[in-house]
C-alpha positions as CSV (number, residue, x, y, z in Angstrom):
1,M,-73.1,110.4,-51.5
2,V,-71.0,113.3,-50.1
3,N,-71.0,111.7,-46.6
4,E,-69.9,108.3,-48.1
5,L,-67.1,110.0,-50.0
6,L,-65.9,111.8,-46.8
7,K,-66.0,108.6,-44.9
8,S,-64.0,106.9,-47.5
9,N,-61.3,109.6,-47.3
10,L,-61.5,110.0,-51.1
11,A,-60.2,113.6,-51.1
12,L,-57.3,112.7,-48.8
13,R,-56.4,109.7,-51.0
14,V,-56.5,111.8,-54.1
15,F,-54.3,114.5,-52.6
16,S,-51.8,112.0,-51.3
17,A,-51.7,110.2,-54.7
18,L,-51.3,113.4,-56.7
19,F,-48.5,114.6,-54.4
20,L,-46.6,111.3,-54.6
21,A,-47.1,111.2,-58.4
22,G,-45.9,114.7,-58.7
23,V,-42.7,114.1,-56.7
24,T,-42.1,110.9,-58.8
25,I,-42.5,112.7,-62.1
26,V,-40.2,115.5,-61.1
27,G,-37.6,113.0,-60.0
28,L,-38.1,111.0,-63.2
29,F,-37.6,113.9,-65.6
30,H,-34.9,115.6,-63.5
31,G,-33.0,112.4,-63.9
32,S,-29.9,111.2,-61.9
33,P,-29.1,111.5,-59.1
34,L,-32.5,112.8,-57.8
35,F,-34.6,109.8,-59.0
36,E,-32.1,107.3,-57.6
37,A,-32.2,109.2,-54.2
38,L,-36.1,109.0,-54.2
39,L,-36.0,105.4,-55.1
40,F,-33.5,104.6,-52.3
41,I,-35.6,106.5,-49.8
42,A,-38.7,104.7,-50.8
43,F,-36.8,101.4,-50.5
44,L,-35.7,102.2,-47.0
45,F,-39.2,103.1,-45.9
46,L,-40.6,99.9,-47.3
47,M,-37.9,97.8,-45.5
48,Y,-38.8,99.6,-42.3
49,E,-42.5,98.8,-42.8
50,L,-41.6,95.2,-43.6
51,K,-39.5,94.9,-40.4
52,K,-42.6,95.8,-38.4
53,L,-45.0,93.4,-40.0
54,P,-45.8,90.3,-38.0
55,F,-44.5,87.7,-40.4
56,K,-43.8,84.2,-39.2
57,G,-41.0,82.0,-40.5
58,Q,-39.3,83.0,-43.7
59,G,-42.2,85.1,-45.1
60,S,-40.5,88.5,-44.5
61,L,-37.3,87.2,-46.2
62,F,-39.2,86.2,-49.4
63,V,-41.0,89.6,-49.5
64,A,-37.7,91.4,-48.9
65,L,-36.1,89.5,-51.8
66,Y,-38.9,90.3,-54.2
67,L,-38.8,93.9,-53.0
68,V,-35.1,94.1,-54.0
69,I,-35.8,92.5,-57.4
70,S,-38.7,94.9,-57.9
71,F,-36.6,98.0,-57.1
72,L,-33.7,96.8,-59.3
73,S,-36.2,96.4,-62.1
74,V,-37.5,99.9,-61.7
75,Y,-33.9,101.2,-61.7
76,W,-33.1,99.2,-64.9
77,L,-36.2,100.6,-66.6
78,F,-35.1,104.1,-65.5
79,D,-31.6,103.5,-66.9
80,F,-33.0,102.0,-70.1
81,D,-35.4,104.9,-70.8
82,S,-37.2,107.2,-68.3
83,T,-40.3,107.4,-70.5
84,T,-40.7,103.6,-70.6
85,L,-40.7,103.8,-66.8
86,L,-43.3,106.6,-67.1
87,W,-45.4,104.2,-69.1
88,L,-45.3,101.6,-66.3
89,F,-46.2,104.3,-63.7
90,C,-49.1,105.5,-65.8
91,I,-50.5,101.9,-66.0
92,V,-50.2,101.4,-62.2
93,W,-51.5,104.8,-61.2
94,S,-54.4,104.6,-63.7
95,S,-55.3,101.2,-62.4
96,D,-55.3,102.3,-58.8
97,I,-57.3,105.5,-59.4
98,G,-59.8,103.9,-61.9
99,G,-60.3,100.9,-59.8
100,Y,-60.9,102.8,-56.5
101,C,-63.2,105.4,-58.0
102,A,-65.3,102.9,-60.1
103,G,-65.6,100.6,-57.1
104,K,-66.8,103.4,-54.8
105,F,-69.2,104.9,-57.2
106,F,-70.7,101.8,-58.8
107,G,-70.1,99.1,-56.3
108,G,-71.6,95.8,-57.4
109,P,-70.4,92.2,-57.1
110,K,-67.1,91.5,-55.4
111,V,-64.2,89.8,-57.2
112,L,-62.7,87.9,-54.3
113,P,-64.5,88.9,-51.1
114,K,-62.6,86.6,-48.9
115,V,-59.3,88.1,-50.0
116,S,-60.3,91.7,-50.6
117,P,-63.8,92.6,-49.5
118,N,-63.8,96.0,-51.2
119,K,-62.6,95.0,-54.7
120,T,-65.5,94.8,-57.2
121,W,-65.8,93.9,-60.8
122,A,-66.8,97.5,-61.5
123,G,-63.4,98.5,-60.0
124,V,-61.6,96.0,-62.4
125,L,-63.3,97.5,-65.4
126,G,-62.8,101.0,-64.2
127,A,-59.0,100.3,-63.8
128,C,-58.8,99.0,-67.3
129,F,-60.8,101.9,-68.7
130,L,-58.7,104.6,-67.1
131,T,-55.6,102.8,-68.1
132,F,-56.8,102.7,-71.7
133,F,-57.7,106.4,-71.7
134,S,-54.4,107.5,-70.0
135,L,-52.2,105.5,-72.3
136,I,-53.9,106.8,-75.4
137,L,-53.2,110.3,-74.1
138,L,-49.6,109.4,-73.3
139,S,-49.1,107.9,-76.8
140,E,-50.7,110.9,-78.5
141,H,-48.5,113.3,-76.4
142,S,-45.3,111.5,-77.3
143,L,-46.1,111.0,-81.0
144,H,-47.7,114.3,-82.0
145,I,-46.7,116.9,-79.5
146,L,-43.0,116.2,-78.7
147,G,-42.3,114.1,-81.7
148,E,-41.8,110.4,-82.0
149,D,-38.1,110.6,-81.6
150,Y,-38.3,112.4,-78.2
151,F,-40.0,109.5,-76.4
152,H,-38.8,105.9,-76.7
153,L,-42.5,105.2,-76.2
154,G,-43.3,106.8,-79.6
155,K,-40.9,104.5,-81.3
156,F,-42.4,101.5,-79.5
157,V,-45.9,102.4,-80.8
158,N,-44.6,102.8,-84.3
159,D,-42.6,99.6,-84.2
160,Y,-45.1,97.3,-82.6
161,G,-48.4,99.0,-83.4
162,A,-51.0,100.8,-81.3
163,V,-53.0,97.6,-80.7
164,F,-50.1,95.8,-79.2
165,Y,-49.3,98.8,-77.1
166,I,-52.9,99.0,-75.7
167,V,-53.4,95.3,-75.2
168,S,-50.0,94.9,-73.4
169,S,-50.9,97.9,-71.2
170,L,-54.2,96.4,-70.3
171,I,-52.6,93.1,-69.4
172,F,-50.2,94.9,-67.1
173,S,-53.1,96.8,-65.6
174,L,-54.6,93.4,-64.7
175,L,-51.3,92.3,-63.3
176,S,-51.0,95.4,-61.2
177,Q,-54.5,94.6,-59.8
178,I,-53.3,91.1,-59.0
179,G,-50.5,92.7,-57.0
180,D,-53.1,94.6,-55.0
181,F,-55.1,91.4,-54.3
182,L,-51.9,89.6,-53.3
183,E,-51.1,92.3,-50.8
184,S,-54.6,92.2,-49.5
185,Y,-54.3,88.4,-49.0
186,I,-51.0,88.8,-47.2
187,K,-52.5,91.4,-44.8
188,R,-55.5,89.2,-44.1
189,Q,-53.1,86.3,-43.3
190,L,-51.2,88.7,-40.9
191,G,-54.4,90.0,-39.4
192,I,-53.7,93.7,-40.2
193,K,-55.6,96.4,-42.1
194,D,-52.7,98.5,-43.3
195,T,-49.0,98.0,-43.5
196,G,-48.3,101.4,-41.9
197,S,-49.6,104.9,-41.5
198,L,-47.1,106.9,-43.5
199,I,-49.4,108.1,-46.3
200,P,-52.7,109.8,-45.3
201,G,-55.7,108.0,-46.7
202,H,-53.7,105.1,-47.9
203,G,-51.9,103.6,-45.0
204,G,-48.3,102.4,-45.5
205,L,-46.1,102.7,-48.5
206,F,-46.7,99.0,-49.2
207,D,-50.4,99.8,-49.4
208,R,-49.6,102.5,-52.1
209,L,-47.0,100.6,-54.1
210,D,-48.3,97.0,-54.0
211,G,-49.3,97.0,-57.7
212,L,-46.0,98.5,-58.8
213,I,-43.9,96.2,-56.6
214,F,-45.6,93.1,-58.1
215,V,-45.6,94.1,-61.7
216,A,-42.3,95.9,-62.1
217,P,-40.1,92.8,-62.6
218,I,-42.6,91.3,-65.1
219,F,-42.7,94.6,-67.0
220,A,-38.9,94.8,-67.1
221,L,-38.7,91.3,-68.5
222,F,-41.3,92.2,-71.1
223,I,-39.3,95.3,-72.2
224,Y,-36.0,93.4,-72.2
225,S,-37.5,90.6,-74.4
226,L,-38.6,93.0,-77.1
């Protein structure tokens, strides 16, 4: 088991993920202009990775357009309420970590082996479980420790109910995983394993942010419609 974990670069992945999450949270709660600067830097790195990918035809233009929409959605969520954006980040991060760890430890049947040979049904369930657990902690933290008026999230839970909050979070967890599958499909079509080598244990920034890039515009429309 230890050798398998070492071969899978689990420790390296966890360290990289924690570092990036820590930088993001510091920027998020520090507010403007630090968060906008981090967002812009991430966008530039993604556009650089995109430029190097071997797309044919108008594929790169479509991805670039969706990338712009996604980053504008993240910025709108930040401007709307930073803790609502933290809610989205927690969904995506929990889905990534829960899915990866459950898939590695439990294995089992693959979801779409021709698209992503490493994604298992155990990983899907693990992603949903960790999302559920993390979002319960976030809700409790906002409602009972800092007070419901401190976080917009606390007001959201009170207005729409805990069940709606959890169910919607799980739906976005699944959508985040769809984003991961979509990126895997694109990489298989391009004949590449990773989109880059910027992040140790993960590959490129696209490899790390695939779920967020896909789900951010949908999440922003969801919040806007409430």
